[in-house]
Every structure is written in C-alpha cells, then in structure tokens.
C-alpha positions in Angstrom: -24.9 -7.9 -20.8 -21.8 -7.9 -23.0 -20.6 -11.4 -23.9 -18.3 -10.5 -26.8 -15.2 -9.5 -24.8 -12.1 -11.5 -25.4 -11.4 -10.9 -21.8 -14.4 -13.1 -20.8 -11.8 -15.9 -21.2 -8.3 -16.1 -19.7 -6.5 -13.8 -22.2 -3.4 -11.6 -22.5 -2.4 -9.5 -25.5 0.9 -11.4 -25.6 2.1 -15.0 -25.4 3.4 -15.4 -21.8 7.1 -15.9 -21.4 8.0 -19.5 -20.8 9.3 -19.0 -17.2 6.1 -17.1 -16.4 3.6 -19.5 -18.1 1.9 -20.7 -14.9 -1.6 -19.2 -14.6 -1.8 -17.0 -11.5 -4.8 -15.2 -10.1 -3.8 -12.4 -7.7 -6.5 -11.2 -5.3 -6.2 -7.9 -3.6 -8.7 -5.6 -1.8 -7.2 -2.6 -3.5 -5.1 -1.7 -6.6 -3.4 1.6 -7.2 -3.2 1.6 -11.0 -3.8 5.3 -11.9 -4.9 8.5 -10.1 -8.2 8.4 -12.1 -9.1 4.8 -11.0 -9.9 5.3 -7.3 -10.0 1.8 -6.0 -7.1 2.1 -3.5 -6.4 3.7 -0.2 -2.6 3.7 0.0 0.5 1.5 0.2 -1.1 -1.9 -0.2 -2.8 -0.6 -3.4 0.3 1.1 -4.7 2.2 -2.2 -4.2 -0.5 -4.2 -6.0 -0.6 -1.7 -8.9 3.1 -1.9 -9.4 3.0 -5.7 -9.3 0.4 -5.8 -12.1 2.5 -3.3 -14.2 5.6 -5.4 -13.9 3.7 -8.6 -14.6 2.6 -6.9 -17.9 6.1 -5.7 -18.8 7.6 -9.2 -18.1 4.8 -11.0 -20.0 3.6 -13.0 -17.0 0.5 -15.2 -17.2 -1.2 -13.4 -14.3 -4.5 -11.6 -13.8 -5.7 -9.4 -11.0 -8.9 -9.8 -9.1 -10.3 -6.9 -7.1 -13.5 -4.9 -6.3 -15.0 -2.0 -8.2 -15.6 0.4 -5.3 -18.6 2.6 -6.1 -17.4 5.4 -3.9 -13.7 4.4 -3.8 -12.0 4.9 -0.4 -13.1 8.5 0.4 -12.3 11.9 -1.0 -10.2 13.8 1.6 -11.3 17.4 1.8 -11.4 20.2 4.3 -13.9 21.7 6.7 -14.4 25.5 7.0 -11.4 25.7 9.4 -9.2 23.6 7.1 -9.3 20.5 9.3 -10.1 17.2 7.6 -13.5 16.3 6.1 -14.1 13.0 4.4 -16.4 13.1 1.3 -18.0 10.4 -0.8 -18.5 10.7 -4.6 -19.9 8.2 -6.9 -17.2 7.1 -9.3 -17.7 6.2 -13.0 -15.2 4.8 -15.4 -15.8 4.8 -19.1 -12.8 2.6 -19.8 -13.9 -0.5 -17.9 -15.6 -3.2 -20.0 -18.4 -5.5 -18.9 -17.1 -9.1 -19.4 -20.5 -10.7 -19.4 -19.4 -12.8 -16.5 -21.9 -12.9 -13.6 -21.7 -15.3 -10.7 -24.0 -15.9 -7.7 -23.0 -16.2 -4.1 -24.7 -16.7 -0.8 -24.3 -14.1 1.9 -26.1 -14.4 5.2 -29.8 -15.2 4.6 -29.5 -14.3 0.9 -28.6 -17.3 -1.3 -28.6 -15.3 -4.5 -26.3 -12.3 -4.4 -25.2 -11.5 -8.0 -21.6 -10.4 -8.7 -20.7 -8.9 -12.1 -17.1 -8.8 -13.4 -15.7 -5.8 -15.3 -12.2 -5.8 -16.8 -9.5 -3.2 -17.0 -7.8 -4.2 -20.2 -4.0 -4.2 -20.5 -3.8 -1.5 -23.1 -5.5 1.1 -20.9 -2.8 1.5 -18.2 -0.2 -1.1 -19.0 -1.2 -3.8 -16.5 -2.2 -7.5 -16.9 -6.0 -7.9 -17.1 -7.6 -6.7 -13.8 -11.1 -8.1 -13.1 -13.2 -5.9 -10.8 -16.3 -7.2 -9.1 -19.5 -5.3 -8.3 -22.7 -6.1 -6.6 -24.3 -2.8 -7.6 -26.7 -4.5 -10.0 -30.5 -4.0 -10.6 -31.3 -7.7 -9.7 -29.8 -7.4 -6.2 -31.7 -6.1 -3.2 -30.6 -2.8 -1.7 -28.3 -4.2 1.0 -26.5 -6.4 -1.5 -26.1 -3.5 -3.9 -24.3 -1.6 -1.2 -21.6 -4.2 -0.4 -19.2 -2.8 -3.0 -19.8 0.8 -2.1 -16.9 1.7 0.1 -13.4 0.3 0.4 -12.8 -0.7 4.0 -16.3 0.0 5.1 -16.6 0.5 8.9 -19.6 -1.8 9.3 -18.4 -5.3 10.3 -21.1 -7.2 8.5 -20.4 -5.2 5.3 -16.7 -6.0 5.6 -17.5 -9.7 6.0 -19.7 -9.5 2.9 -16.9 -7.8 1.0 -14.6 -10.6 2.0 -17.1 -13.1 0.6 -17.5 -11.1 -2.7 -13.8 -10.8 -3.3 -13.0 -14.3 -2.1 -15.9 -16.6 -3.3 -17.2 -14.2 -6.0 -13.6 -13.7 -7.3 -12.8 -17.4 -7.2 -16.0 -18.2 -9.2 -15.0 -15.5 -11.8 -11.5 -17.0 -12.1 -13.1 -20.4 -12.6 -15.4 -19.0 -15.3 -12.2 -17.7 -17.0 -10.8 -21.2 -17.1 -9.3 -21.4 -13.6 -5.7 -20.8 -12.4 -2.8 -22.9 -11.3 -1.9 -20.6 -8.4 -4.3 -18.5 -6.3 -2.4 -15.7 -4.5 -4.1 -13.8 -1.7 -2.5 -10.4 -1.1 -3.3 -10.1 2.6 -6.3 -12.0 4.1 -9.2 -10.0 2.8 -10.1 -12.7 0.2 -9.7 -15.6 2.5 -13.1 -17.2 1.6 -11.5 -17.9 -1.8 -9.3 -20.6 -0.2 -12.3 -22.2 1.5 -14.5 -22.2 -1.7 -11.7 -23.6 -3.9 -10.9 -26.3 -1.3 -14.7 -27.2 -1.1 -14.6 -27.6 -4.9 -11.7 -30.0 -5.1 -8.8 -27.5 -5.7 -5.7 -28.8 -4.1 -4.3 -26.3 -1.5 -0.9 -26.8 -3.1 -2.2 -24.1 -5.5 -2.7 -21.6 -2.7 -0.1 -18.9 -1.8 -0.4 -16.0 0.6 1.3 -12.7 1.5 1.1 -11.3 5.0 1.7 -7.5 5.0 1.8 -6.3 8.5 2.3 -7.2 12.2 -0.4 -4.7 13.1 -3.7 -6.1 14.6 -5.8 -4.3 12.0 -4.1 -6.3 9.2 -4.5 -9.6 11.0 -8.3 -9.6 11.5 -10.0 -11.8 14.1 -13.8 -12.3 13.9 -16.2 -14.5 15.6 -16.2 -17.8 13.8 -19.8 -18.7 14.5 -20.9 -15.4 13.0 -18.7 -15.9 9.9 -20.2 -19.4 9.5 -23.7 -17.9 9.6 -22.7 -15.3 7.0 -21.5 -17.9 4.5 -17.8 -17.0 4.9 -16.7 -20.7 4.4 -18.6 -21.3 1.2 -20.8 -23.9 3.0 -22.1 -24.2 6.6 -19.4 -26.0 8.6 -20.4 -28.5 11.3 -19.4 -27.8 14.9 -16.3 -29.9 14.8 -15.3 -28.6 11.4 -15.7 -25.0 12.6 -13.7 -25.6 15.8 -10.7 -26.8 13.8 -10.6 -23.4 12.1 -10.9 -21.3 15.2 -8.6 -20.0 17.9 -11.1 -19.9 20.8 -14.2 -18.5 19.3 -12.3 -16.4 16.8 -11.1 -16.9 13.3 -7.8 -15.2 12.7 -7.7 -14.5 8.9 -3.9 -14.6 8.8 -3.6 -17.9 10.8 -6.3 -19.5 8.5 -4.6 -18.3 5.3 -1.2 -19.6 6.5 -2.8 -22.9 7.4 -4.4 -23.3 4.0 -1.6 -21.9 1.9 1.2 -24.1 0.6 3.6 -21.2 0.8 3.6 -17.7 2.2 5.8 -14.7 2.4 6.4 -11.6 4.5 7.3 -8.4 2.7 10.8 -7.6 3.9 13.7 -9.5 5.5 13.0 -8.0 8.9 9.2 -8.5 8.6 10.0 -12.2 7.8 11.7 -12.5 11.2 8.8 -10.7 12.9 6.1 -12.7 11.2 7.8 -16.1 11.9 8.0 -15.1 15.5 4.4 -14.0 15.6 3.0 -17.2 14.1 5.5 -19.7 15.6 3.0 -20.5 18.4 0.7 -21.8 15.7 3.5 -23.9 14.1 3.2 -21.8 10.9 6.6 -20.1 10.9 8.1 -22.7 8.6 5.8 -21.6 5.8 6.9 -17.9 5.8 9.7 -16.7 3.5 10.2 -13.1 2.6 9.9 -11.3 -0.7 10.6 -7.6 -0.1 8.0 -5.2 -1.6 9.0 -3.0 -4.5 7.6 -0.3 -6.8 7.6 0.3 -10.6 10.3 2.8 -11.5 8.9 3.5 -15.0 5.6 4.6 -13.4 6.9 6.6 -10.4 10.1 8.2 -11.7 10.3 11.6 -13.3 11.6 11.2 -16.9 13.8 14.3 -16.9 15.4 13.3 -13.5 16.0 9.8 -14.9 17.7 11.1 -18.0 20.0 13.5 -16.1 20.9 10.6 -13.7 21.6 8.2 -16.5 23.9 10.8 -18.2 25.5 11.6 -14.8 24.6 15.3 -15.3 24.5 16.6 -11.7 23.7 20.2 -12.6 20.8 19.1 -14.9 19.5 16.8 -12.1 19.6 19.7 -9.6 17.9 22.1 -12.0 15.1 19.6 -12.7 14.8 18.9 -9.0 14.3 22.6 -8.4 11.6 22.7 -11.0 9.8 19.8 -9.3 10.0 21.6 -6.0 8.3 24.6 -7.5 5.5 22.4 -8.9 5.0 20.9 -5.4 5.0 24.4 -3.9 2.2 25.5 -6.3 0.1 22.7 -4.8 1.0 23.9 -1.3 0.1 27.4 -2.2 -3.2 26.4 -3.8 -4.3 24.3 -0.8 -3.0 26.3 2.1 -2.0 29.8 1.0 1.6 29.1 2.2 4.4 30.1 -0.2 7.5 27.9 0.2 11.0 28.5 -1.1 12.6 26.1 -3.6 16.1 26.9 -2.2 15.2 25.7 1.3 15.6 22.1 2.5 12.2 20.5 2.3 11.2 17.5 4.5 8.0 15.5 3.6 6.2 13.1 5.8 3.4 11.4 3.7 1.7 8.1 4.1 -1.4 6.7 5.9 -2.0 8.5 9.2 -1.8 5.8 11.9 -0.6 6.0 15.5 2.4 3.6 15.0 3.7 5.6 12.1 3.9 8.7 14.3 3.2 11.6 11.9 3.7 14.1 14.7 7.0 12.7 16.1 8.7 16.0 15.1 6.4 17.8 17.5 7.3 15.6 20.5 9.6 18.2 22.1 7.8 21.4 20.8 10.4 24.0 22.0 13.2 22.1 20.3 11.0 21.7 17.2 10.5 25.5 17.1 14.3 26.0 17.5 14.9 23.6 14.6 12.6 25.7 12.4 14.4 28.9 13.3 18.0 27.9 12.8 20.0 30.9 11.4 21.3 30.3 8.0 19.8 26.7 7.7 16.1 27.1 7.1 13.8 24.2 7.0 10.3 23.5 5.4 8.1 20.6 6.4 5.1 19.2 4.5 2.7 16.5 5.8 0.1 14.6 3.8 -1.8 11.4 4.3 -5.2 9.8 4.8 -6.4 8.4 8.1 -9.1 5.8 8.0 -12.3 7.9 8.0 -13.4 6.5 11.4 -9.9 6.6 13.0 -10.6 9.6 15.1 -7.3 9.6 16.9 -5.5 9.8 13.6 -7.8 12.5 12.4 -7.1 14.5 15.6 -3.4 14.2 14.9 -3.9 15.4 11.3 -6.0 18.3 12.6 -3.4 19.2 15.2 -0.8 19.5 12.5 -3.1 21.7 10.5 -3.5 24.0 13.6 0.2 24.1 14.2 0.9 24.9 10.5 -1.4 27.9 10.6 1.0 29.9 12.8 4.3 28.9 11.2 5.1 30.0 7.6 7.4 27.0 6.8 4.9 24.2 7.5 2.0 22.9 5.4 -0.5 20.0 5.6 -2.0 18.8 2.4 -5.1 16.8 1.7 -5.9 14.4 -1.2 -2.9 12.0 -0.7 -3.5 9.8 -3.7 -1.2 8.7 -6.6 -0.8 12.1 -8.2 0.0 14.0 -5.0 2.2 11.1 -3.8 4.3 11.4 -7.0 4.4 15.2 -6.7 5.7 15.0 -3.1 8.3 12.4 -3.9 9.6 14.5 -6.8 9.6 17.7 -4.9 11.0 16.7 -1.5 14.6 16.7 -0.5 14.1 14.5 2.5 11.5 11.7 2.8 10.8 11.2 6.5 9.7 7.8 7.9 9.1 7.5 11.6 7.3 4.2 12.5 7.9 2.5 15.9 10.5 -0.1 15.1 9.4 -3.6 13.9 5.9 -2.2 13.3 6.4 -1.2 9.6 6.5 -4.5 7.7 8.0 -3.0 4.6 7.0 0.5 3.4 7.5 1.5 -0.2 7.0 5.2 -0.3 10.7 5.8 0.5 11.7 3.6 -2.5 9.9 5.9 -5.0 11.2 8.9 -3.2 14.8 7.7 -3.7 14.0 7.1 -7.4 13.3 10.8 -7.6 16.3 12.2 -5.8 14.8 12.4 -2.3 16.9 11.1 0.6 15.4 8.8 3.2 15.6 9.9 6.8 14.2 6.9 8.5 13.8 4.6 11.5 15.7 1.4 10.7 12.6 -0.7 10.0 10.8 -2.5 7.1 12.8 -2.4 3.8 15.3 0.2 5.1 17.8 -2.3 6.6 18.1 -3.9 3.1 18.9 -0.6 1.5 20.2 2.2 3.7 23.8 2.9 4.5 23.8 5.8 6.9 25.7 8.8 5.5 26.2 7.1 2.1 22.7 6.8 0.6 20.4 7.8 3.5 20.1 9.0 7.0 19.2 6.2 9.5 18.2 6.9 13.1 19.8 4.7 15.8 17.6 1.7 16.6 15.9 1.7 20.0 14.8 -1.3 21.9 11.3 -2.2 20.7 10.6 -3.9 24.1 10.7 -0.6 25.9 7.5 1.3 26.8 6.1 3.3 23.9 6.7 6.6 25.7 10.4 5.7 26.1 10.7 4.8 22.4 9.0 8.0 21.3 11.3 10.1 23.6 14.5 8.5 22.3 13.4 8.5 18.6 12.4 12.1 18.7 15.7 13.2 20.3 17.6 11.1 17.7 15.6 12.8 15.0 16.2 16.3 16.2 19.9 15.6 16.6 20.3 14.1 13.1 18.5 17.1 11.5 20.6 19.6 13.5 24.0 17.9 13.2 24.0 16.0 9.9 21.1 16.7 7.5 20.9 20.5 7.6 24.7 21.1 7.7 25.3 18.8 4.7 22.5 20.3 2.6 23.7 23.9 3.1 27.5 23.5 3.6 28.4 20.5 1.5 26.0 20.3 -1.6 28.5 18.2 -3.5 28.4 15.5 -0.8 24.6 15.8 -0.7 24.4 15.0 -4.4 26.7 12.1 -4.0 24.2 10.6 -1.5 21.3 11.4 -3.9 23.0 9.6 -6.8 24.2 6.7 -4.6 20.6 6.2 -3.3 19.2 6.3 -6.8 21.8 3.7 -7.9 20.9 1.4 -5.0 17.2 1.6 -5.2 16.9 0.3 -8.8 16.9 -2.6 -9.7 16.9 -4.1 -6.2 13.6 -2.4 -5.3 12.1 -2.4 -8.7 8.8 -4.4 -8.9 10.3 -6.3 -11.9 12.6 -8.0 -9.3 9.6 -8.6 -7.0 7.4 -10.0 -9.8 10.2 -12.3 -10.9 10.8 -13.5 -7.4 7.1 -14.3 -6.8 7.2 -16.6 -9.9 10.5 -18.2 -8.9 9.8 -18.8 -5.2 6.0 -18.9 -4.7 4.4 -19.9 -8.0 6.9 -22.1 -9.7 8.8 -23.2 -6.6 
C-alpha cells in the first residue's frame, strides 16, 4: 500500500482562487477524461470530464469521486455480419496512483467490503484530482471484487452495490481526505452518500444535486425494503424511518436526492421547467434551478479550425474542414469499406442509441428517404454512430437495421466504437450534426455544442440546450416544434416530414447553391457557442449558485 502520495490528503497543485475556495466533492458514476481512460459511457461522462477540466483551469477547490471500472462500459465491436457485438476487456492504467486510502463498507450480509482509492493526478490530463474507487482487492471475496467490474451492470443487486460503493465508500474517502464543504451528486447514483453523511452529523445544507433527465432510466425507483437490507442507507432504518423515505414501497432516487439536498439544478432552461413540473407533486419544484450543461472548448476544438476562425480566414477554415472530413472518411473506409466524398454534404447522427433519441427517424418514410439520397446535383452522405446499452435489445436492433440498410447504399455508413476519439473525429468531419429526440425528452444534450465548436451546423429538434442557442437560418436549422402531448406515432410522423422538408428545401440548397451564406451560419454558430456553452461558464455558475449561494 502506497501511503506517500500527496494526494492522500486534500491537495491541488495550485492555491485555489478566492471565489472558488470552498471545498467541493463531485460524485459521478462516469467521467469522460480521455479516450484512454475508459470509465465513461457517453454524455454524462463527457459532461463530468469537461467540468473537471474547467475546474482545474479556473483553480477551483474541487475533487472528483468516481469508480475505477475494471472492464469499463463495454467495447463496441462487430459480429461476422457487421452487426453490433459487445466485448469486455480488462483495462489497466499505469498513470493512476494508489493513494493508500482504504475504507470499509457494509453491503448486504457482508460487513467488511474493502474499497481502495486511486487518484488521477492533475498533471496527467489537466483535471482537478479525481479519486477512483475499486473493490477488486485480494482481501475481498469474489462477489465483492466484481462490484466495480462493469459500468451500468445489468444485475440489479450489483447496481445497488455500485451505488453504495460510490456513495458511502466515496463519502468515507472524502472524509479521509479531510472532508468537503459541499457534496455534489451528479445524478442519483451516489445517493447513499447523502444518507451516510447525514448519519454522521453532516448538515444537509452541504448537499447539492443535479438531475439530468426526465427519462425513467435516469430516475431510478427500487424497492425500499430491499435497499434497506442491502445497506443502502448506511444503517438499518426502522419501519417508520423507512416509510418516510418511500413512495409506496419504492425509493425514487431523484425524489430522495431532492429531499435531502439544500439546492438542486436541472441542466437546461427547458429541462428546468420539465423537472419542476415532474417533481411538483412531491413539493420539490422550489429547489430546482437550472444550470445549462456545457463542454470544454480547449479539449474538443480542432486547433487549426480555431486559429482560422479567430483570424476570420474563411478559406483557411474551409480547407481545414475538408482535411478533417477526409480524416473521418478514412475511419469510415477502414470500418465499413465505404468510400465517401469530402465535397458532399455529410450529416452525422452520433450519440447513445435510445428509443426517444430516434436514431432511425430519417428512415421513417423510406421511399422519401431514398429520394433524398438520390437528389440530382445535391448529393448527401449520412453517418451514424453510438452505443446502445448492451442489454437494450430494441436499441441494438435499431443499430443493426441501420447497418443492414447501409450495406446496399454507397452514401451511408454506421460506425462502432463511439467514444471520445471517434466523437471528436465525427464532430470535426461533419457538416450537419443531426439531433432528433422526442421533444421535452432530451434534458440538455451537449454533442451539438462541440460540433458547433468545430464548424458543424446543428439540425435539431427544439429541445434541451437548443432553445438557448439556436436561431433558425442564422446559426442552425431548427425543426418546427410538435405538441409533446400527441401520441408518439403522430410526433414521429410530423417530425420526420419536417426533417425531410428542411433537408430538401433549406439545408441541401444552401450548402450547394449559397456556400457564402453557409459559412456565415458556421461562423455565427461558432461565435454563439463559446463562451455561453463553455464549461468554464458552467463551472463558474456552479460555484456562484450552488456552492457559494
């Protein structure tokens, strides 16, 4: 055990700036820090990674607390017929340092599960210190060692155990580091932290919480009696104590986090309205403000594009964009054997595959879709990428359907391995970043921000962060809003027809017939996205409104 690390105490390589001096511990199930550190699945991790980078740049007195996933999320590969195949690979990281901090927690019938903390030091990737927890230790029994194997494990008891490791184990590690003045839960995964801290005399005025989604999967409900037996609350609650925490027999993680937190936030202005409406029946709406998600421009933006933009050199920007398209198309060729053309308008849909995000909306009216692909003089190329949850078979079927359709059409491609590196390549190489969630279902979304930072125009449903950014025909293309109260089939029909019409009548004609106007939109979008959607703004706002406020 290494006990010499300076990061075995609360430590930063700088003196925190005065306005960011409050000690903050930021708990998240995933962090997207670097392509080579595979402890993330997608957007939530990308957001958390950008937050830690900006916290470092601004000299904030924050640390991150996460889990060192032995197998990461999963490696997205292909079966023999090019359909999706998930793989697991044991990950090892030479750059993580053992802090010497080991805490013990009780899970189920095991009162002595050991949790070791490793640290990602700031100088490695330019983040505040990130403490990563593991139960894969020789002194643990086999089941305990496997708790930190897989991010978002499909087994419910394992997921509960992961909540306890991140929450109670993480809180104990923070206490071993000297404690924090604010404990921030990024979604409800680490909810046991609030219970443990409250049990140990920490005032809930030190608790803050971010809710990230209106989707059921992000607002987990589990049987409260089972959670109590598993040790979720840090001690065994009596019957009346437990009943006060439950809604019926269930514990809703978001409801409980909102009850315990002094302050909470949604992740866009529109999501704030949706979240307050969702949780008003529980009299929790008054706690929810909004702090719109953001991303780190320095990490995500191509340097040559940024230089050309800052010097207002349109031709240099266009030349670099063409080079980046060629780099993307090398990846497409390598994966699929499809050779795309850098002179052709390229649309990319890339994010987590989920039903409400509608990755296959373009295929809704298939004959019209085929006509769109065959327009004379205005060719179109489309690339899809993204990871479904490995047990979400409906999403996997959608992914595989797109693979099958792309086999017969030379201007379509579906890519695997949607992680940080591919995400950056797609954003740099696309002309249009397509976003098609059912309205009010996308709490924020951040991929379109980093696409705009790299000269890709958003073509989007008017949801999440888009209403705070987009001006149709000036810096983006925004589909007309449909009534979210209508049946899903009606929404899909209307949105697909709006999408076809916009591509046919506005996007393709502008790209081919008015390139000057196109570049005006590109530059206007890039001007608007930074600094308003820079994670520096977001990190500052968290201190001002949630930590210091």
